[in-house]
C-alpha positions as CSV (number, residue, x, y, z in Angstrom):
1,M,98.1,110.8,-168.1
2,S,101.6,110.1,-169.5
3,K,103.2,111.6,-166.3
4,V,101.1,109.3,-164.1
5,M,102.3,106.3,-166.1
6,E,105.9,107.4,-165.8
7,R,105.6,107.6,-162.1
8,C,104.1,104.2,-161.8
9,E,106.8,102.7,-164.0
10,D,109.5,104.4,-161.9
11,A,107.9,102.9,-158.7
12,I,107.7,99.4,-160.2
13,S,111.3,99.7,-161.3
14,S,112.4,100.8,-157.8
15,L,110.5,97.9,-156.2
16,M,112.1,95.3,-158.5
17,Q,115.5,96.6,-157.7
18,E,114.7,96.3,-153.9
19,I,113.5,92.8,-154.4
20,A,116.6,91.8,-156.2
21,A,118.8,93.3,-153.4
22,L,116.8,91.3,-150.8
23,K,117.2,88.1,-152.8
24,E,121.0,88.6,-152.8
25,E,121.0,89.3,-149.1
26,Y,119.0,86.1,-148.4
27,K,121.5,84.0,-150.4
28,E,124.3,85.5,-148.5
29,N,122.6,84.8,-145.2
30,K,122.1,81.1,-146.2
31,K,125.9,80.8,-146.9
32,N,126.7,82.3,-143.5
33,I,124.4,79.8,-141.8
34,A,125.8,76.9,-143.6
35,A,129.3,78.0,-142.6
36,L,128.5,77.3,-139.0
37,S,130.1,73.8,-138.7
38,T,129.3,71.0,-136.3
39,A,132.7,71.5,-134.9
40,S,131.8,75.0,-133.8
41,V,128.7,73.8,-132.0
42,K,130.7,71.1,-130.3
43,N,133.2,73.6,-129.3
44,Y,130.5,75.8,-127.7
45,F,129.1,72.9,-125.7
46,G,132.6,71.7,-124.8
47,T,133.3,75.2,-123.4
48,F,130.0,75.1,-121.5
49,Q,130.7,71.7,-120.0
50,E,134.3,72.8,-119.1
51,D,133.0,75.9,-117.4
52,N,130.4,73.8,-115.5
53,R,132.2,70.5,-115.0
54,E,131.6,70.5,-111.2
55,Y,127.9,71.7,-111.5
56,I,126.6,69.2,-114.1
57,P,127.5,65.9,-112.3
58,T,125.8,67.3,-109.1
59,V,122.6,68.2,-111.0
60,T,122.6,64.8,-112.7
61,K,123.1,63.0,-109.4
62,N,120.3,64.9,-107.8
63,V,117.9,64.2,-110.6
64,N,118.7,60.5,-110.6
65,T,118.2,60.4,-106.8
66,Q,114.8,62.2,-107.0
67,L,113.7,59.8,-109.8
68,A,114.8,56.7,-107.8
69,H,112.9,58.1,-104.7
70,A,109.8,58.8,-106.8
71,E,109.9,55.2,-108.2
72,M,110.2,53.8,-104.6
73,E,107.2,55.9,-103.5
74,I,105.1,54.7,-106.5
75,K,105.9,51.1,-105.8
76,F,105.1,51.6,-102.1
77,F,101.7,53.2,-103.0
78,I,100.8,50.3,-105.4
79,K,101.8,47.7,-102.8
80,T,99.9,49.4,-100.0
81,T,96.7,50.3,-101.9
82,G,96.8,47.8,-104.8
83,I,95.9,50.7,-107.1
84,E,98.1,51.4,-110.1
85,I,97.4,54.4,-112.4
86,L,98.2,53.5,-116.0
87,Q,97.2,56.7,-117.7
88,Y,96.2,60.2,-116.6
89,F,95.0,63.1,-118.7
90,K,94.0,66.6,-117.6
91,V,92.5,69.5,-119.5
92,T,92.4,72.9,-117.8
93,E,90.3,76.0,-118.5
94,K,90.5,79.2,-116.5
95,K,87.6,81.7,-116.1
96,N,88.1,84.7,-113.8
97,E,89.4,83.3,-110.4
98,N,88.1,79.7,-111.1
99,V,90.0,76.9,-112.8
100,F,87.8,74.2,-114.4
101,C,89.6,70.9,-115.0
102,S,88.5,67.7,-116.8
103,H,90.4,64.6,-115.6
104,K,90.6,61.0,-117.0
105,L,92.1,58.1,-115.1
106,V,92.9,54.7,-116.4
107,G,94.1,52.1,-113.9
108,R,93.6,48.9,-112.1
109,C,93.2,47.7,-108.5
110,Q,94.8,44.3,-108.2
111,F,92.8,42.3,-110.9
112,L,90.1,45.0,-111.4
113,P,90.6,47.4,-114.3
114,F,88.7,50.7,-114.2
115,E,88.4,54.0,-116.1
116,M,87.2,57.2,-114.5
117,T,86.4,60.7,-115.7
118,F,85.7,63.5,-113.4
119,K,85.5,67.3,-113.3
120,T,86.8,69.7,-110.7
121,T,86.5,73.4,-110.0
122,E,89.5,75.1,-108.3
123,F,89.2,78.5,-106.6
124,Q,92.2,80.5,-105.5
125,S,92.1,83.6,-103.4
126,E,94.5,85.3,-101.0
127,E,92.9,83.6,-98.1
128,R,92.3,80.1,-99.3
129,W,92.4,77.5,-102.1
130,S,89.6,75.0,-102.6
131,C,88.9,72.2,-105.1
132,D,85.4,70.7,-105.6
133,V,84.5,67.6,-107.6
134,T,81.5,68.4,-109.7
135,Q,81.0,65.3,-111.8
136,V,82.1,61.7,-111.8
137,N,81.7,58.8,-114.2
138,V,83.1,55.3,-113.5
139,H,83.5,52.6,-116.1
140,M,84.1,49.0,-114.7
141,D,83.3,45.5,-115.7
142,C,81.3,44.6,-112.6
143,K,80.6,41.1,-113.9
144,G,77.1,41.1,-112.4
145,D,78.6,41.8,-108.9
146,P,75.9,43.8,-107.0
147,G,78.5,45.1,-104.6
148,L,80.6,46.7,-107.3
149,I,77.5,48.0,-109.1
150,K,76.4,49.7,-105.9
151,L,79.9,51.1,-105.4
152,V,80.0,52.6,-108.9
153,E,76.5,54.1,-108.6
154,R,77.2,55.5,-105.1
155,T,80.5,57.1,-106.3
156,E,78.8,58.8,-109.3
157,T,76.1,60.1,-106.9
158,T,78.2,61.2,-104.0
159,M,81.3,62.1,-106.1
160,N,83.5,60.7,-103.2
161,L,86.7,59.7,-105.0
162,Q,88.5,58.8,-101.8
163,G,85.7,56.5,-100.7
164,F,85.7,54.8,-104.1
165,F,89.4,54.0,-104.0
166,R,89.4,53.0,-100.4
167,T,86.4,50.6,-100.9
168,L,87.8,49.2,-104.2
169,S,91.2,48.5,-102.6
170,R,89.6,46.7,-99.6
171,Y,87.2,44.7,-101.9
172,A,90.1,43.6,-104.1
173,E,92.2,42.7,-101.0
174,W,89.4,40.4,-99.8
175,C,89.0,38.8,-103.2
176,E,92.7,38.1,-103.3
177,F,92.6,36.6,-99.8
178,R,89.7,34.3,-100.8
179,T,91.4,33.1,-103.9
180,K,94.6,32.4,-102.0
181,T,92.7,30.6,-99.2
182,F,90.8,28.4,-101.7
183,S,94.1,27.6,-103.6
184,D,95.9,26.7,-100.4
185,F,93.2,24.2,-99.3
186,K,92.9,22.7,-102.7
187,E,96.7,22.1,-102.7
188,R,96.7,20.6,-99.2
189,Y,93.5,18.5,-99.5
190,S,93.2,17.9,-103.3
191,A,91.2,14.6,-102.8
192,V,88.4,16.2,-100.8
193,V,88.3,19.9,-101.9
194,G,86.8,20.8,-105.3
195,L,86.9,24.1,-107.2
196,P,84.6,23.5,-110.1
197,Y,85.0,27.1,-111.4
198,G,88.5,27.8,-110.1
199,S,89.9,29.4,-107.1
200,S,88.6,32.9,-108.0
201,A,85.0,31.7,-107.8
202,N,82.9,32.4,-104.7
203,F,82.5,28.8,-103.5
204,M,84.3,25.5,-103.1
205,V,83.0,22.0,-102.6
206,L,83.9,19.7,-99.7
207,L,83.6,15.9,-100.3
208,N,83.7,12.9,-98.0
209,P,84.9,9.8,-99.9
210,K,83.1,7.5,-97.5
211,L,79.7,9.3,-98.1
212,P,79.0,9.2,-101.8
213,K,76.9,12.1,-103.2
214,C,77.2,13.9,-99.9
215,E,78.7,17.4,-100.2
216,M,79.2,20.5,-98.3
217,I,79.3,23.7,-100.4
218,L,81.2,26.5,-98.8
219,V,79.9,29.8,-100.1
220,W,82.1,32.9,-99.5
221,E,80.5,36.2,-100.7
222,I,82.2,39.5,-100.4
223,T,79.7,42.3,-100.2
224,I,79.8,46.1,-100.0
225,N,77.2,47.8,-97.9
226,D,75.6,51.2,-98.3
227,R,78.3,53.0,-96.4
228,G,81.1,51.4,-98.5
229,A,82.2,48.9,-95.9
230,V,83.5,45.6,-97.3
231,I,82.0,42.6,-95.5
232,P,82.8,38.9,-96.1
233,I,79.8,36.5,-95.6
234,L,80.4,32.8,-95.4
235,D,77.8,30.0,-95.4
236,L,78.1,26.2,-95.4
237,L,75.3,24.6,-97.4
238,P,74.8,20.8,-97.2
239,K,74.0,19.0,-100.5
240,L,72.6,15.6,-99.5
241,P,70.7,12.9,-101.4
242,E,67.3,11.9,-100.0
243,E,68.5,8.6,-98.7
244,A,71.2,10.4,-96.6
245,I,68.6,12.8,-95.2
246,S,66.3,10.0,-94.3
247,V,68.9,8.1,-92.2
248,D,70.3,11.2,-90.5
249,K,67.8,11.2,-87.7
250,N,69.9,13.5,-85.5
251,A,70.4,16.0,-88.4
252,V,74.2,15.8,-87.9
253,L,74.9,16.9,-91.5
254,E,72.2,19.6,-91.6
255,D,73.4,21.1,-88.2
256,A,76.8,21.6,-89.8
257,A,75.7,24.9,-91.3
258,P,74.8,26.7,-88.1
259,A,77.7,25.1,-86.3
260,F,80.0,26.6,-89.0
261,K,78.8,30.1,-88.0
262,S,79.8,29.4,-84.4
263,L,83.2,28.2,-85.6
264,L,83.8,31.4,-87.5
265,Q,83.5,33.4,-84.3
266,I,86.0,31.2,-82.5
267,F,88.6,30.1,-85.1
268,G,88.2,32.7,-87.9
269,I,87.8,31.9,-91.6
270,Q,90.8,29.6,-92.2
271,G,90.6,27.8,-88.9
272,S,86.9,27.1,-89.4
273,I,87.4,25.7,-92.9
274,E,90.2,23.5,-91.5
275,N,87.9,22.2,-88.8
276,I,85.1,21.4,-91.3
277,I,87.5,19.5,-93.6
278,H,88.8,17.4,-90.8
279,S,85.4,16.7,-89.3
280,F,83.4,16.1,-92.4
281,C,85.9,15.1,-95.1
282,L,88.6,13.2,-93.4
283,K,86.4,11.3,-90.9
284,K,83.4,9.1,-91.3
285,V,80.3,11.0,-90.2
286,N,78.2,9.0,-87.8
287,V,74.5,9.0,-88.6
288,S,71.8,7.2,-86.7
289,P,69.8,4.7,-88.7
């Protein structure tokens, strides 16, 4: 038993001596690391730059050129489509030959913000590469707009991302055109054009100062059909008091609505509105007693 204890004590003593030696070595290494001055590091990089003084400016110039070109392409894309991607996240998981990706997009199209999450499955073989969209969720403030609601529902069902962005871009473009048109007419004919809910609303009011309480309401809806096509629909609705209707024996004012449809086919949207303003608002409408 005593011999066993002696061997254990010898082993412990040997280990303690080894630990002490390692501690001394560690302290020495720390001193050597501290001895590496900043000047030495600067000297190293100075030598590197000196050896590559012609190569570095060329690389920097190329990178700056590529960044400038990329920025121009992004600006062109935003200007052309109206779509701006603010954030993008991607998580990838690989199983056998398939790559499963989860994507998240946060962006806006003109004045319309949106958030989209979708999943894709990528397959790579020697012959071909394919990528399939397997799930789509779109979050938008549709503001009770049935066209946008249909677009979101159809996109989540068909998983057609290209169709979503194409339709959304076209829809926003039409909305911007309507807002600009209403604003222009309000600025030019402020006395006879009314925008009770602002230029971004879907209607404007036309007044004739010589016909009190007689109004024409121009309704301009922008719809999205089942195929994703964006269609503007305009109607001119008369708002007349009973006394005006009773004296309008020839239905001059009431016939303005179907006549406006004919004007649209001939003069287009802006030309037709211009004609209605001049004929109804800036001239006295003759009605038969």
